[in-house]
N, C-alpha and C positions, 0 to 999 in steps of 0.2 A: 803832247809830244814832250820828247827830251829835250834837255840842251844841245846835245850833239846834233840832233835831226835839224833844228831850227837854225843852228851855224852853218851845217852843211847847205840849207835852203839860202841861207844868205849868199853864201859865196857863190853858187850857182847863180844866182840873180845877179850879182855883180859881175859875174863873167859874160853873162848875155848880155848885160846893159851897157856894160862900157866896152865900146867899139876898141879901145886900145888896151885893153887888160893886159896882153902880153907883152907890151911895152914897157907896163909899169915895173917899178924896182919893187922887191920883196917888202920893202917898207914902207912904200906907198901903198901896194895893196892892204898890208895891215892897218894902216891908218885909216883906208875907206871902210874895210871891216868893222874895227872898233866904233868909228863914228856910226855905222848903221847899227851895230850891236847897242849902243848905248843910248840910242834914240828907242829901240824896241824894247829894252830895258823902262825907261821912262814911263811908256806909253802902257806897259803890260807888267806885271807882277810875275816875271819868270825866272827860275832859278834863285 
């Protein structure tokens, strides 16, 4: 899988798992995404 596909999947998961996703600001959403992305990069060697 490409990085772009993985990022899209992470975003979809965050939208479904976070019940208040629509209430979060753009910066808060980005912080959540970066946190999960960095965890994924430490576990797997992607990109």
